[in-house]
Every structure is written in structure tokens, then in C-alpha cells.
GUKE-290273 format. One record per residue (C-alpha): residue number from 1; residue in one letter; chain; x, y, z. Coordinates in Angstrom, 3 decimals, padded with zeros to 6 digits. Layout:
REM GUKE-290273
resi:resn:chain:c1:c2:c3
NUM:A:A:X:Y:Z
...
***
This chain:
REM GUKE-290273
resi:resn:chain:c1:c2:c3
1:M:A:061.844:046.594:003.923
2:A:A:062.710:044.068:001.213
3:N:A:063.854:041.560:003.846
4:Q:A:060.554:041.903:005.717
5:K:A:058.572:041.257:002.544
6:L:A:060.733:038.200:001.730
7:N:A:060.332:036.828:005.268
8:F:A:056.564:037.294:005.043
9:N:A:056.357:035.428:001.725
10:L:A:058.514:032.577:002.996
11:T:A:056.475:032.279:006.212
12:F:A:053.200:032.310:004.275
13:A:A:054.383:029.668:001.779
14:L:A:055.753:027.438:004.556
15:S:A:052.499:027.742:006.554
16:A:A:050.415:026.879:003.478
17:V:A:052.521:023.777:002.728
18:L:A:052.415:022.715:006.376
19:L:A:048.626:023.200:006.549
20:F:A:048.164:021.233:003.331
21:G:A:050.281:018.398:004.742
22:I:A:048.311:018.307:007.995
23:V:A:044.962:018.245:006.130
24:T:A:046.200:015.480:003.812
25:F:A:047.467:013.424:006.763
26:F:A:044.227:013.664:008.752
27:N:A:042.159:013.009:005.633
28:G:A:044.122:009.831:004.999
29:V:A:043.810:008.693:008.620
30:L:A:040.186:009.685:009.247
31:G:A:039.092:008.500:005.791
32:R:A:039.656:004.920:006.918
33:I:A:037.631:005.364:010.096
34:D:A:033.873:004.763:010.043
35:L:A:032.419:007.815:011.770
36:G:A:028.856:006.626:011.203
37:R:A:026.140:008.029:008.939
38:F:A:023.807:010.796:009.975
39:D:A:020.396:011.553:008.501
40:L:A:019.506:015.147:009.372
41:T:A:016.404:015.349:007.154
42:E:A:013.137:016.140:008.936
43:D:A:011.435:012.931:007.770
44:S:A:014.538:010.668:008.110
45:I:A:014.079:009.796:004.457
46:Y:A:017.542:008.263:004.089
47:T:A:017.392:006.093:007.230
48:I:A:017.150:002.394:006.347
49:S:A:014.955:000.286:008.636
50:D:A:016.456:-002.546:010.653
51:S:A:014.360:-005.021:008.651
52:A:A:015.811:-003.768:005.365
53:K:A:019.327:-003.920:006.820
54:R:A:018.773:-007.571:007.727
55:V:A:017.472:-008.422:004.246
56:L:A:020.387:-006.656:002.546
57:G:A:022.982:-007.778:005.076
58:E:A:022.131:-011.463:004.603
59:L:A:022.909:-011.457:000.876
60:D:A:025.468:-014.136:000.018
61:V:A:025.850:-013.270:-003.656
62:P:A:026.074:-009.664:-004.907
63:V:A:022.942:-008.042:-006.293
64:K:A:023.307:-005.401:-008.997
65:I:A:020.884:-002.500:-009.372
66:K:A:020.566:-000.705:-012.707
67:L:A:018.951:002.722:-012.657
68:Y:A:017.576:003.530:-016.105
69:I:A:016.833:007.254:-016.095
70:T:A:016.868:010.164:-018.527
71:A:A:019.625:012.701:-017.892
72:K:A:018.798:015.630:-015.627
73:E:A:019.096:018.251:-018.364
74:D:A:016.478:016.417:-020.482
75:M:A:014.019:016.017:-017.629
76:P:A:011.067:018.351:-016.997
77:T:A:011.521:020.687:-014.041
78:G:A:009.525:018.544:-011.599
79:L:A:011.754:015.496:-012.183
80:Q:A:015.186:017.094:-012.366
81:T:A:016.068:016.082:-008.782
82:L:A:014.808:012.513:-009.172
83:E:A:018.132:011.000:-010.237
84:R:A:019.954:012.604:-007.317
85:D:A:017.306:011.397:-004.841
86:L:A:017.390:007.844:-006.205
87:V:A:021.186:007.705:-006.216
88:D:A:021.286:008.922:-002.613
89:K:A:018.803:006.215:-001.570
90:L:A:020.669:003.502:-003.459
91:A:A:023.921:004.612:-001.822
92:E:A:022.325:003.980:001.574
93:F:A:021.185:000.526:000.444
94:R:A:024.712:-000.221:-000.771
95:A:A:026.151:000.756:002.606
96:A:A:023.594:-001.408:004.448
97:S:A:024.382:-004.438:002.260
98:K:A:028.044:-004.537:003.378
99:G:A:029.214:-004.505:-000.219
100:N:A:026.761:-007.081:-001.570
101:L:A:024.708:-004.527:-003.487
102:S:A:026.043:-002.287:-006.223
103:F:A:024.342:000.095:-008.615
104:A:A:025.023:001.953:-011.833
105:V:A:023.145:004.669:-013.749
106:Y:A:022.240:004.380:-017.462
107:D:A:020.422:006.708:-019.861
108:P:A:018.485:004.588:-022.397
109:S:A:017.516:007.662:-024.400
110:K:A:021.160:007.945:-025.487
111:D:A:021.706:004.230:-026.087
112:D:A:019.500:002.754:-028.831
113:E:A:020.596:-000.821:-028.108
114:L:A:019.717:-000.511:-024.419
115:A:A:016.386:001.154:-025.238
116:E:A:015.512:-001.707:-027.605
117:K:A:016.418:-004.291:-024.958
118:L:A:014.259:-002.553:-022.346
119:A:A:011.364:-002.311:-024.797
120:S:A:011.488:-006.096:-025.240
121:Q:A:011.096:-006.357:-021.451
122:G:A:008.095:-004.042:-021.439
123:V:A:009.923:-000.913:-020.268
124:R:A:009.308:002.114:-022.462
125:P:A:009.607:005.850:-021.937
126:F:A:006.482:007.376:-020.467
127:Q:A:004.891:010.765:-020.970
128:V:A:005.199:013.577:-018.452
129:Q:A:003.942:017.126:-018.687
130:S:A:006.615:019.784:-019.094
131:I:A:006.326:023.547:-018.651
132:E:A:009.303:025.492:-019.956
133:R:A:009.594:029.104:-021.089
134:D:A:005.864:029.670:-020.576
135:A:A:005.058:026.791:-022.948
136:M:A:003.405:023.511:-021.983
137:G:A:004.449:020.292:-023.674
138:I:A:004.871:016.551:-023.274
139:K:A:008.215:014.809:-022.779
140:L:A:009.098:011.131:-023.028
141:V:A:011.397:010.089:-020.186
142:Y:A:012.840:006.939:-018.675
143:S:A:012.809:006.235:-014.948
144:S:A:013.033:002.521:-014.142
145:I:A:015.035:000.214:-011.911
146:G:A:016.355:-003.231:-012.850
147:I:A:017.522:-005.807:-010.286
148:L:A:019.996:-008.509:-011.338
149:Y:A:020.916:-011.607:-009.326
150:K:A:023.058:-014.492:-010.608
151:D:A:021.734:-015.671:-013.970
152:K:A:018.066:-015.011:-013.180
153:E:A:015.891:-012.837:-015.375
154:E:A:016.126:-009.149:-014.550
155:E:A:013.419:-007.979:-012.140
156:L:A:012.087:-004.552:-013.093
157:L:A:010.373:-001.628:-011.426
158:P:A:009.025:-000.197:-014.691
159:Q:A:008.147:003.305:-013.487
160:V:A:009.851:005.123:-010.624
161:L:A:008.543:008.605:-009.811
162:P:A:009.148:011.012:-006.903
163:Q:A:006.258:009.451:-004.970
164:S:A:007.950:006.054:-005.413
165:L:A:010.706:007.171:-003.024
166:E:A:008.308:006.600:-000.131
167:T:A:008.042:002.865:-000.884
168:L:A:011.407:002.245:-002.546
169:E:A:012.742:000.351:000.476
170:Y:A:009.872:-002.142:000.411
171:D:A:009.798:-002.413:-003.384
172:L:A:013.503:-003.244:-003.608
173:C:A:013.681:-005.573:-000.591
174:S:A:010.590:-007.558:-001.598
175:R:A:011.962:-008.138:-005.092
176:I:A:015.438:-008.959:-003.821
177:T:A:013.870:-011.477:-001.439
178:K:A:011.992:-013.081:-004.334
179:L:A:015.097:-013.200:-006.528
180:T:A:017.382:-014.682:-003.883
181:R:A:015.051:-017.460:-002.749
182:D:A:015.911:-020.993:-003.846
183:E:A:012.416:-021.786:-005.108
184:D:A:009.109:-020.008:-005.632
185:P:A:006.828:-020.021:-002.563
186:V:A:003.709:-022.117:-003.010
187:V:A:000.423:-020.252:-002.541
188:A:A:-002.751:-022.348:-002.429
189:I:A:-006.050:-020.667:-003.345
190:Y:A:-009.495:-021.859:-002.390
191:A:A:-012.155:-019.664:-004.032
192:S:A:-015.861:-020.295:-004.295
193:K:A:-017.427:-020.248:-007.742
194:Q:A:-020.368:-018.159:-008.840
195:T:A:-023.411:-020.326:-009.370
196:V:A:-026.436:-019.534:-011.511
197:D:A:-029.328:-017.793:-009.763
198:P:A:-031.965:-020.397:-008.653
199:Q:A:-034.684:-018.735:-010.759
200:M:A:-032.453:-018.797:-013.839
201:M:A:-031.550:-022.418:-013.136
202:Q:A:-035.239:-023.335:-012.994
203:L:A:-035.770:-021.496:-016.297
204:Y:A:-032.939:-023.469:-017.903
205:M:A:-034.496:-026.720:-016.652
206:Q:A:-037.931:-025.765:-017.995
207:M:A:-036.373:-025.100:-021.402
208:G:A:-034.688:-028.482:-021.325
209:Q:A:-031.212:-026.952:-021.256
210:Q:A:-028.305:-027.753:-019.011
211:P:A:-027.505:-024.861:-016.623
212:P:A:-024.025:-023.404:-017.148
213:A:A:-021.293:-024.635:-014.843
214:P:A:-020.310:-022.437:-011.882
215:Q:A:-017.813:-019.768:-012.903
216:D:A:-014.529:-018.969:-011.199
217:I:A:-014.634:-015.213:-010.572
218:Y:A:-011.228:-015.027:-008.824
219:T:A:-008.960:-015.859:-011.761
220:Q:A:-007.293:-012.422:-011.712
221:C:A:-006.006:-013.071:-008.189
222:Q:A:-004.210:-016.144:-009.485
223:E:A:-002.765:-014.254:-012.457
224:L:A:-001.595:-011.397:-010.235
225:L:A:000.316:-013.762:-007.946
226:K:A:001.766:-015.746:-010.846
227:R:A:003.154:-012.558:-012.370
228:E:A:004.893:-011.883:-009.061
229:G:A:006.673:-015.246:-009.202
230:Y:A:004.490:-017.358:-006.904
231:D:A:003.706:-021.003:-007.513
232:V:A:-000.104:-020.722:-007.414
233:R:A:-002.143:-023.895:-006.907
234:P:A:-005.964:-023.811:-006.860
235:V:A:-007.488:-026.315:-004.424
236:E:A:-010.995:-027.461:-003.574
237:I:A:-010.088:-028.759:-000.084
238:T:A:-011.585:-032.131:-000.836
239:E:A:-010.188:-035.637:-000.535
240:E:A:-009.097:-035.402:-004.182
241:S:A:-007.828:-031.780:-004.001
242:Q:A:-006.123:-031.171:-000.669
243:I:A:-003.976:-028.284:000.556
244:P:A:-000.379:-028.929:-000.632
245:E:A:001.997:-029.906:002.142
246:D:A:004.629:-027.470:000.815
247:A:A:002.263:-024.485:000.636
248:T:A:003.477:-021.383:002.472
249:T:A:000.222:-019.417:002.360
250:L:A:-003.419:-020.386:001.858
251:L:A:-005.958:-017.924:000.442
252:V:A:-009.602:-018.608:001.250
253:L:A:-011.746:-016.265:-000.871
254:A:A:-015.519:-016.001:-000.411
255:P:A:-016.005:-019.504:001.065
256:R:A:-019.505:-020.975:000.787
257:N:A:-020.925:-023.659:003.080
258:L:A:-017.607:-025.129:004.190
259:N:A:-018.091:-028.468:005.911
260:E:A:-016.452:-029.711:009.098
261:R:A:-013.614:-031.527:007.333
262:Q:A:-012.740:-028.458:005.252
263:R:A:-012.589:-026.339:008.409
264:Y:A:-010.418:-029.005:010.009
265:E:A:-007.991:-029.001:007.053
266:I:A:-007.693:-025.215:007.098
267:N:A:-007.008:-025.267:010.836
268:R:A:-004.505:-028.124:010.418
269:F:A:-002.631:-026.016:007.875
270:V:A:-002.466:-023.113:010.359
271:Q:A:-001.428:-025.327:013.264
272:R:A:001.466:-026.692:011.174
273:G:A:002.802:-023.146:010.812
274:G:A:001.134:-022.168:007.527
275:N:A:-000.109:-018.631:006.889
276:L:A:-003.773:-017.997:006.123
277:I:A:-005.620:-015.142:004.400
278:V:A:-009.415:-015.262:004.701
279:A:A:-011.656:-012.828:002.808
280:T:A:-015.318:-013.341:003.657
281:Q:A:-018.399:-011.202:004.209
282:R:A:-021.783:-011.629:005.803
283:Y:A:-023.953:-010.104:003.058
284:E:A:-024.168:-009.464:-000.656
285:Y:A:-026.669:-007.135:-002.336
286:N:A:-029.034:-007.366:-005.292
287:Y:A:-029.880:-004.224:-007.302
288:N:A:-033.310:-004.384:-008.975
289:P:A:-034.790:-001.475:-010.983
290:G:A:-037.568:000.275:-009.053
291:S:A:-041.000:000.971:-010.493
292:R:A:-040.417:004.720:-010.079
293:G:A:-036.863:004.761:-011.235
294:G:A:-033.704:004.086:-009.318
295:F:A:-032.990:000.717:-007.724
296:N:A:-034.354:-001.408:-004.924
297:I:A:-031.314:-002.679:-003.014
298:T:A:-031.844:-005.967:-001.191
299:P:A:-029.273:-007.596:001.117
300:A:A:-028.804:-011.367:000.868
301:E:A:-027.225:-013.244:003.779
302:Q:A:-024.325:-015.555:002.936
303:T:A:-023.291:-018.720:004.757
304:A:A:-019.534:-019.060:004.520
305:G:A:-019.031:-022.019:006.822
306:I:A:-015.750:-020.617:008.130
307:E:A:-017.346:-018.476:010.838
308:Q:A:-016.889:-021.158:013.517
309:L:A:-013.176:-021.470:012.848
310:L:A:-012.605:-017.702:012.869
311:E:A:-014.564:-017.349:016.093
312:S:A:-012.296:-019.932:017.750
313:Y:A:-009.363:-017.656:016.779
314:G:A:-011.137:-014.672:018.366
315:V:A:-012.493:-012.957:015.230
316:S:A:-016.086:-012.803:014.051
317:L:A:-018.144:-010.845:011.535
318:S:A:-020.852:-008.467:012.701
319:D:A:-024.362:-009.696:011.874
320:R:A:-025.525:-006.148:011.073
321:L:A:-025.298:-004.274:007.758
322:L:A:-022.309:-001.943:007.566
323:M:A:-022.848:001.519:006.068
324:D:A:-020.417:004.385:005.589
325:G:A:-020.638:008.010:004.493
326:N:A:-017.478:007.477:002.406
327:M:A:-019.282:006.032:-000.615
328:E:A:-018.158:004.975:-004.062
329:I:A:-020.287:005.395:-007.181
330:L:A:-020.973:002.177:-009.111
331:S:A:-022.380:001.744:-012.605
332:I:A:-025.252:-000.743:-012.330
333:P:A:-026.652:-002.272:-015.556
334:S:A:-030.392:-002.078:-016.092
335:T:A:-032.825:-002.728:-018.943
336:Q:A:-035.024:000.168:-020.078
337:N:A:-037.832:000.311:-022.610
338:I:A:-037.122:003.065:-025.143
339:G:A:-039.470:003.374:-028.125
340:G:A:-040.643:-000.193:-027.704
341:F:A:-037.104:-001.542:-027.622
342:S:A:-035.300:-002.976:-024.602
343:V:A:-031.994:-001.200:-024.146
344:Q:A:-029.237:-002.191:-021.718
345:M:A:-027.911:000.875:-019.904
346:N:A:-025.618:001.590:-016.978
347:Q:A:-026.870:003.877:-014.250
348:P:A:-024.659:005.479:-011.569
349:V:A:-025.612:004.419:-008.048
350:Q:A:-024.202:005.846:-004.835
351:A:A:-025.165:003.944:-001.707
352:P:A:-023.536:003.639:001.747
353:M:A:-022.793:-000.084:001.487
354:Q:A:-020.425:000.734:-001.419
355:I:A:-017.716:001.622:001.084
356:K:A:-014.548:003.511:000.217
357:V:A:-011.663:003.113:002.655
358:V:A:-009.261:006.084:002.498
359:G:A:-005.761:006.971:003.737
360:S:A:-006.392:007.883:007.373
361:Q:A:-008.112:004.525:007.978
362:F:A:-005.008:002.460:007.118
363:N:A:-002.386:001.349:009.626
364:Q:A:000.757:003.160:008.479
365:D:A:003.046:001.102:010.753
366:V:A:002.627:-002.130:008.755
367:S:A:003.964:-002.616:005.235
368:I:A:000.760:-004.345:004.122
369:T:A:-001.239:-001.117:004.374
370:S:A:001.323:001.691:004.659
371:R:A:001.241:002.254:000.880
372:M:A:-002.532:002.225:000.436
373:A:A:-004.338:005.160:-001.147
374:N:A:-007.896:003.799:-001.010
375:I:A:-009.804:000.532:-001.233
376:L:A:-013.283:-000.291:-002.533
377:Y:A:-014.681:-002.340:000.357
378:L:A:-017.843:-003.374:-001.473
379:W:A:-020.617:-004.756:000.763
380:G:A:-018.076:-005.622:003.449
381:S:A:-018.655:-006.410:007.116
382:R:A:-017.196:-005.107:010.345
383:L:A:-014.986:-007.427:012.409
384:E:A:-015.487:-008.108:016.114
385:I:A:-012.485:-009.135:018.238
386:D:A:-012.655:-011.410:021.301
387:A:A:-009.517:-010.559:023.301
388:E:A:-010.116:-013.443:025.709
389:K:A:-009.989:-016.049:022.941
390:L:A:-006.954:-014.400:021.380
391:G:A:-004.966:-014.865:024.567
392:D:A:-001.280:-014.272:023.830
393:V:A:-001.832:-014.027:020.070
394:E:A:-000.795:-010.604:018.747
395:M:A:-003.544:-008.764:016.871
396:T:A:-002.665:-005.965:014.433
397:E:A:-005.393:-003.827:012.917
398:L:A:-004.792:-003.247:009.194
399:F:A:-007.589:-000.821:008.400
400:K:A:-010.755:000.354:010.123
401:T:A:-014.109:002.035:009.645
402:S:A:-014.284:005.789:009.170
403:E:A:-015.883:008.372:011.446
404:L:A:-018.925:008.308:009.142
405:A:A:-019.739:004.595:009.588
406:W:A:-022.899:003.152:011.091
407:E:A:-024.795:-000.159:011.125
408:V:A:-028.406:-001.195:010.636
409:D:A:-030.231:-004.400:011.493
410:Y:A:-030.656:-006.971:008.763
411:T:A:-034.212:-007.620:007.630
412:A:A:-035.460:-009.538:004.628
413:G:A:-036.539:-007.389:001.707
414:P:A:-035.285:-004.169:000.129
415:L:A:-033.635:-001.495:002.222
416:V:A:-035.775:001.518:003.069
417:Q:A:-034.606:005.121:002.869
418:A:A:-034.113:005.287:006.649
419:N:A:-031.472:002.527:006.408
420:L:A:-029.445:004.638:003.998
421:Q:A:-029.274:007.683:006.289
422:P:A:-026.567:008.047:008.972
423:D:A:-027.647:006.855:012.401
424:P:A:-025.702:008.534:015.251
425:T:A:-026.959:005.897:017.704
426:A:A:-025.377:003.087:015.654
427:D:A:-021.942:004.697:015.356
428:V:A:-019.175:002.138:014.728
429:S:A:-016.317:004.473:013.823
430:G:A:-012.785:003.191:014.311
431:E:A:-013.796:-000.491:014.281
432:P:A:-011.553:-003.036:012.469
433:L:A:-012.301:-004.140:008.921
434:A:A:-009.131:-006.219:008.434
435:V:A:-006.745:-007.639:011.042
436:M:A:-003.608:-009.770:011.197
437:L:A:-003.130:-012.384:013.926
438:N:A:000.381:-013.527:014.777
439:G:A:001.314:-016.292:017.181
440:D:A:000.255:-019.742:018.319
441:L:A:-003.408:-019.734:017.269
442:P:A:-005.967:-021.587:019.424
443:N:A:-006.690:-025.108:018.147
444:P:A:-010.427:-025.929:018.191
445:Y:A:-009.598:-029.498:017.064
446:A:A:-007.081:-030.268:019.797
447:E:A:-009.173:-033.213:021.000
448:G:A:-011.479:-035.773:019.439
449:D:A:-011.370:-037.431:016.058
450:V:A:-010.722:-036.179:012.558
451:P:A:-014.007:-035.471:010.701
452:A:A:-014.661:-037.612:007.653
453:W:A:-014.503:-036.150:004.150
454:A:A:-017.872:-035.058:002.790
455:G:A:-019.251:-037.464:000.250
456:A:A:-017.579:-040.508:001.801
457:A:A:-019.503:-043.765:001.814
458:N:A:-020.429:-043.188:005.434
459:D:A:-019.984:-039.621:006.696
460:S:A:-020.355:-040.774:010.287
461:V:A:-017.136:-042.789:010.034
462:L:A:-014.292:-040.759:011.530
463:A:A:-010.792:-040.738:010.113
464:G:A:-008.999:-041.406:013.424
465:P:A:-007.691:-039.263:016.276
466:V:A:-006.574:-035.728:015.550
467:E:A:-002.897:-034.841:015.251
468:S:A:-001.041:-032.942:017.937
469:F:A:001.098:-030.002:016.839
470:P:A:003.943:-028.179:018.567
471:P:A:003.471:-024.409:019.051
472:A:A:003.670:-022.630:015.687
473:N:A:004.121:-018.961:014.917
474:S:A:001.407:-018.661:012.276
475:K:A:-000.056:-015.552:010.721
476:V:A:-003.717:-015.166:009.819
477:V:A:-005.118:-012.163:007.946
478:V:A:-008.904:-011.774:008.135
479:V:A:-010.692:-009.328:005.821
480:G:A:-014.426:-008.722:006.188
481:C:A:-014.912:-008.384:002.433
482:A:A:-014.392:-010.909:-000.372
483:K:A:-016.091:-009.026:-003.204
484:M:A:-013.145:-006.597:-003.390
485:F:A:-010.941:-009.386:-004.795
486:D:A:-013.160:-010.755:-007.568
487:D:A:-012.280:-010.257:-011.231
488:N:A:-014.411:-007.113:-011.546
489:L:A:-012.909:-005.274:-008.563
490:I:A:-009.355:-006.589:-008.086
491:G:A:-008.115:-003.762:-010.316
492:A:A:-010.160:-001.070:-008.567
493:A:A:-008.321:001.409:-006.321
494:S:A:-005.624:-000.425:-004.307
495:N:A:-007.511:-003.715:-003.918
496:G:A:-004.960:-005.778:-005.834
497:L:A:-002.034:-004.056:-004.134
498:F:A:-003.442:-004.897:-000.704
499:L:A:-003.788:-008.575:-001.595
500:L:A:-000.296:-008.711:-003.052
501:N:A:001.196:-006.935:-000.024
502:A:A:-000.525:-009.389:002.314
503:V:A:000.745:-012.424:000.397
504:D:A:004.269:-010.953:000.198
505:A:A:004.385:-010.177:003.905
506:L:A:003.110:-013.604:004.962
507:S:A:005.055:-015.649:002.414
508:L:A:008.428:-013.899:002.266
509:G:A:009.207:-013.379:005.946
510:D:A:008.672:-011.190:008.973
511:D:A:011.103:-008.494:007.848
512:L:A:008.816:-007.348:005.025
513:I:A:005.899:-006.837:007.428
514:A:A:007.914:-004.336:009.470
515:M:A:008.786:-002.184:006.468
516:R:A:006.547:000.800:006.046
517:A:A:006.368:003.646:003.612
518:K:A:008.233:006.802:004.572
519:A:A:006.032:009.861:004.810
520:Y:A:007.519:012.824:002.994
521:T:A:006.383:016.167:004.336
522:Q:A:004.681:018.086:001.559
523:R:A:005.854:021.675:001.772
524:V:A:003.510:023.876:-000.194
525:I:A:002.747:027.587:-000.273
526:E:A:-000.559:028.032:001.499
527:P:A:-003.265:030.208:-000.110
528:V:A:-003.099:033.841:000.987
529:S:A:-006.299:035.323:002.400
530:D:A:-007.735:038.613:001.138
531:Q:A:-006.869:040.325:004.462
532:K:A:-003.205:039.315:004.122
533:K:A:-003.124:040.458:000.513
534:L:A:-004.482:043.883:001.579
535:F:A:-001.880:044.154:004.344
536:F:A:000.998:043.315:001.987
537:R:A:-000.249:045.867:-000.560
538:F:A:-000.431:048.543:002.123
539:F:A:003.029:047.548:003.403
540:A:A:004.650:047.695:-000.047
541:I:A:002.833:050.721:-001.398
542:G:A:002.033:052.898:001.598
543:L:A:003.823:051.840:004.778
544:V:A:007.423:051.999:003.537
545:P:A:007.089:055.507:001.993
546:V:A:005.327:056.726:005.148
547:L:A:008.141:055.382:007.326
548:I:A:010.757:057.015:005.088
549:A:A:008.864:060.334:005.268
550:L:A:008.605:060.075:009.064
551:F:A:012.316:059.363:009.271
552:G:A:013.015:062.455:007.156
553:V:A:010.755:064.641:009.308
554:M:A:012.316:063.371:012.541
555:R:A:015.807:063.869:011.094
556:T:A:014.948:067.444:010.055
557:I:A:013.542:068.266:013.496
558:K:A:016.624:066.845:015.185
559:R:A:019.024:068.793:012.939
560:R:A:017.129:072.026:013.637
561:Q:A:017.323:071.375:017.354
562:E:A:021.060:070.723:017.092
563:S:A:021.482:073.908:015.020
564:A:A:019.551:075.973:017.580
565:I:A:021.708:074.643:020.400
566:Y:A:024.881:075.403:018.446
567:W:A:023.950:079.032:017.700
568:A:A:022.750:079.605:021.221
569:A:A:026.143:078.454:022.449
570:Q:A:027.870:080.839:019.984
571:R:A:025.868:083.843:021.139
572:G:A:026.530:083.037:024.757
***
């Protein structure tokens, strides 16, 4: 018996050592073999796009990522998985970069020197609501990402939240692309200036005063792009202020009465391979207080002067007024007489030309619009596409009209109530409001002579034969609304983000255009109906006891039957 026990122990110990050796051997062998990476999540949230792999794989000098985040145990419940999610995503980026991207995690709340350094860079802890032990409070937490490349200044994502995971791929790759470029891309901006109303100008003249100079109402666009590291150069597209030869992208915002030479210069820029963003609209609106309260809203037709060029590319603006049931409320200033005094007040106005573009209207397959929440498309126009003129040029719709959109004919004078009511016969749902053209754009100036600059000594004198250009893969974004980018509205909704995304995608390369936000499935507990609540109450309170009682009754009946059979057999 003792020998059997000893043999068993020796056999068990030998088997355990042998098994451990085999596992160690295969771990050492297989650990050096790349078996691939598998993303089994429903939304493929850890799968890096091919475009991102190219951006990260082409790095020549290592990029370091610093994740500044409060420790898990100090985070509120809703953010306790954030560090793990971010680390998992960064690990995928590191693998895609072939070793040229590394990352490390830091907790500034436990390092006063680091916290002070981040504060000097504009990164501070932010407030989040915390619910713990049935008490609600506010916590200050860090969650930021810093990107370091060579000796350049650290690029920061100042606030990274769970919803930021959807766009983390684009956010990181766009900033890495900006950091690793040799020089800042040049973006030229042509923007019309706001002139004084003709009646006010006449009043100034009657008073013997000089009317104020036209105001630039697109300064915030320039500041936004400068903050993102672009070399921004305003131009007038005149003989003295031409489009820079080294410009990558040209923005044309709310053009007014462009002449033939200006259209030629814009087209020349496109034909040379430059990228163009045009924001223009057919109408603007005046709000005048009505005699019975409210406002009289009057459309005013605008002459941009770029319509001919866009039409040659296959895009035109509808000549009808665009309305939409998705409306935004605006505060319109008005002067009211109260107690003999004139008082300036703001009144809320909701009208269908104050269009709100929402999530389902955006193209989620393009990075420019995949991150959009909503846009205030104020007084914008619908775009019409001529497929025949486009030819082989690829057209991508960026966002479109809603199912509640309609159009009305333009007439001089204030709009009547009938114009502001939905018209089923004028349905224009699903029509493009912004598009991107990609390819060798048609050249309307392929023949003839170059137009002379306006204001020359003799405008009829031509500047010589036009240039010929080899095929160029240019990109042109056309938006049927310019008002959304002026200083008053650039910060509204996602207007500024859309402009920045468009400039990034056109200026920094094709790979950024293909990156889109990842959609995370929101798993929530659906509301329970009253019928379901009643059923569950009956199940918990009544059904289970009834079933137990029935089981007991059936068991009793069966036992009695078995007993009767037994005694009958005994008597027999």
C-alpha cells in the first residue's frame, strides 16, 4: 500500500514537471510568432483603419504619447473604465506603427510639478459629476493626451472622455500628421467684407460723415486655422494680392461680384492641383419688426460671381428658397418703445430658413462629417448636381436636406405665412447641401486668352493665352451656406469643427479623409411598459407560489396512487 502511494506521488510530480516544461517550451516558441490580432467586439472598436496604419507606419522618427489621467480608484463610476479603454486603443496604435509610437500613463493629480506644467499649457482638471454611496458630488479629474515629436512643442488633446474614443483615431492621426510635416501648410482665405447698408451710407453722406470701412466678418475662421498650426494668408485675388503659389488650400467665403479674372485665378489654382473650399449661398434675409408684433422676414438675393465656375464643375445652387422643419431659434434684436423710451431687446424667432442639420443627415463614411452632431445652416441653399458635367470626377455628398425640407419660389418683399408652412408638393428631402469633388476638374478656361485684371488701364486688353495644365487630382468642397462660418456663427453647434475637418482633410492628405468615427453601440435598459410590470409582479408574487402548490398537489395525488397500488398488491 505504501509503495502504491509513493509511486502515485512520483508519477504525479513527474507529470507536473513534464507538463510545465512543455508549456514553457511552447510559450517560448509561439511567443515569437505573430499569430495576428483579432477584434471580437461587436463594433470592431479596436480595429485600426488602413489609412491610420499608413499614417502611423510611415513615421520615420518615434512619436511619444503621454496619457495624463487620474487613477481609476479616484475616478467617478462612469469614468473608471476610461484608462483601460484608452490604453487598449493606444496599444493598437503602437502595434500599427511598427515600433515608432510609444505611450506612457501619468497621473498629474499625484505629481504637483507635472500638474503645474500642464496648467501652463492650458490643461487643468475638469469637473465631473460623481454619485457614490447615495450622495451626489463633483470631482476634479484629469483626462488628456499629449503628443511629442522631436523637439517640437507638445500637441495636446485637452479633454478626452468616453465619447472621444469614437474619434480618437482621427484626432491622433491628424495631429501626428501636423507634427511630422516639414513646414506648415499654407491656407489662403478670400472672404468678402460686410459693407454698410445703402440707406445708412446715404445717411452718413447727408450728415457729412465718412461711411465706415467694410468689416471683415470672417476673422474667427483665420484664428481657428492659425491655432491648428496653419500658415493662413488672407488674399483679395487682385493683381496686388494674388493666391500664393505655395498655397495648399484656398477658402472662398461668401464671395460677392467676382469678376472674370478672379474666377480665372481660382480655376487656375484648382487646375494646378490646389484644393478649394467654397461657401456661398443664394439668399440672405432681413428681419424687420412688424406693425403687429413679430418680424417681417424678407429674402435678399446675393450675386456671388462664382456661380459660373461652379456650374462648369457640375455644381449649382438652387434659385428657390430652402425651408426645413428642423428649425433653430435665433435671438433677433429689435427696438421697442417702453414708457416713451426706446429699448433694445432680443426676441426669439423660429423660422424654417434657420435650418438645423442633425446627425442622420451627415455622411458617416467620410471623416469630414462623421463626427458631426449638428450644424446651423443659416439661410443656406440646396445644391444641384450635373452628372454629365462631372464626368469622371468623383462626387461625395457630405450632408443633405432632411425629410422635412421644402422649397418656395423667390419673390421680392416679405415672406407670407404660406411660405413658412410645409409644402408636400415642393419636397426636396435627401438633396445635397455640401459635396466634395475629387479628380481632374473640368477646365472652363482651356482655350482663349487670360482675362485682364479689373481696374487695369484698359480692361479689354487680354493678358495673353491661357496656360495648359496636366491632369491634376484636385479636391473641391462646395457648401451652399456661407453665413454659418461668419464670426457670429462659427462657434455655433459644429460649424467650426466642420470647417476645420474640411481643411484638415484637403490639406493634410487623402488618408485623413478616409478615417471615420467608430460608432459605439449604446446598450441601455429600455423602459418597461405597465403591462410588463404587471406580468412580472404576478410572476414573482402569484405564479411561483401557485406552481409550487400545484406541484405539491400533484405529488400528493401520485403518492396516494402509489400507496393504493402497493396495498392492493399486499392484499392480493
